[in-house]
C-alpha positions in Angstrom: 15.2 34.3 -71.8 18.6 32.8 -72.5 20.2 30.8 -69.7 23.6 32.5 -69.9 25.3 35.8 -70.3 28.0 36.6 -72.8 30.1 39.6 -73.6 33.4 40.6 -75.2 35.9 42.3 -73.0 39.2 44.2 -73.7 41.7 43.4 -70.9 42.5 47.0 -70.1 44.8 48.1 -67.3 41.9 47.6 -64.9 42.2 43.8 -65.5 46.0 43.7 -65.7 48.5 43.1 -62.9 52.0 44.7 -62.8 53.3 42.1 -65.3 50.5 43.2 -67.8 48.8 39.8 -67.3 45.3 38.9 -66.1 46.1 38.3 -62.4 44.0 36.5 -59.8 42.6 39.7 -58.3 41.7 41.0 -61.8 40.1 37.7 -62.7 37.9 38.0 -59.6 36.9 41.5 -60.8 35.9 39.9 -64.2 33.9 37.3 -62.3 32.1 40.0 -60.2 31.2 42.0 -63.4 30.0 38.9 -65.2 28.0 37.6 -62.2 26.4 41.0 -61.6 25.4 41.4 -65.2 23.9 37.8 -65.3 21.9 38.5 -62.2 20.7 41.8 -63.6 19.5 39.9 -66.7 17.5 37.6 -64.4 16.2 40.6 -62.4 17.7 39.3 -59.2 20.7 41.6 -58.9 21.9 42.9 -55.6 20.1 46.3 -55.9 16.7 44.6 -56.4 17.3 42.0 -53.7 18.5 44.6 -51.3 15.3 46.6 -51.7 12.9 43.7 -51.7 14.5 41.2 -49.3 17.3 43.1 -47.5 20.0 40.8 -48.9 22.9 41.1 -51.3 24.9 38.4 -53.3 28.1 37.2 -51.7 30.7 35.1 -53.5 31.2 32.2 -51.1 33.8 30.1 -53.0 35.8 30.6 -56.2 38.3 28.6 -58.2 40.2 30.1 -61.1 42.1 28.1 -63.8 44.1 29.6 -66.6 44.5 27.5 -69.8 46.6 30.1 -71.6 48.3 33.5 -70.8 46.0 36.5 -71.1 47.7 39.8 -71.5 47.0 43.5 -71.5 44.8 44.5 -74.4 43.8 41.0 -75.4 40.2 40.8 -76.5 38.3 37.9 -74.8 34.8 36.6 -74.6 33.1 35.9 -71.2 30.4 33.3 -71.0 28.6 33.0 -67.7 26.0 30.4 -66.9 24.4 28.9 -63.8 25.2 25.2 -63.3 23.4 24.4 -60.1 20.7 26.4 -58.4 19.6 25.6 -54.8 17.5 27.5 -52.3 20.7 28.8 -50.6 23.2 29.3 -53.4 23.9 29.4 -57.1 26.9 27.7 -58.7 28.2 29.6 -61.7 30.7 28.7 -64.4 32.5 31.4 -66.3 34.4 30.6 -69.5 37.1 32.9 -70.8 37.7 32.4 -74.6 39.7 34.1 -77.3 37.6 35.5 -80.1 38.6 32.4 -82.1 36.8 30.2 -79.6 40.0 28.9 -77.9 39.5 28.4 -74.2 41.7 30.7 -72.2 40.4 30.1 -68.7 37.6 29.0 -66.4 36.2 30.3 -63.2 33.9 28.4 -60.8 32.0 30.3 -58.2 29.3 29.8 -55.6 27.2 32.9 -54.9 24.8 33.0 -52.0 22.4 35.8 -50.7 23.5 37.3 -47.4 21.8 39.8 -45.2 22.7 43.4 -45.8 24.7 45.2 -43.1 22.1 46.8 -40.7 19.3 44.5 -41.8 17.8 42.0 -39.4 17.9 38.3 -40.4 14.5 36.7 -41.1 
């Protein structure tokens, strides 16, 4: 199994703010999509963890850095990979690149499993 997840994304209106740019909130949505799909690839996504261990993934800390302007309908490539794995969290890096391979942005995030609402802590 490869140790990263990669996909191409069109920055549609879902990922654009009112200035037709990739905003902070929209970048967080991209992070959530990428993180979810990476965890699904590892078979440890929130659905499986919720059913087996009564926990879901929570993004604990995030840092977003833009290297260039990303606009509505730009086509970019997301690369997500875990950098540090510990018993209580996973540190992820997300690279945003143009299709030419030029870096457009970076996202760092820590994700940690948290008890589901209504579930008792173990």
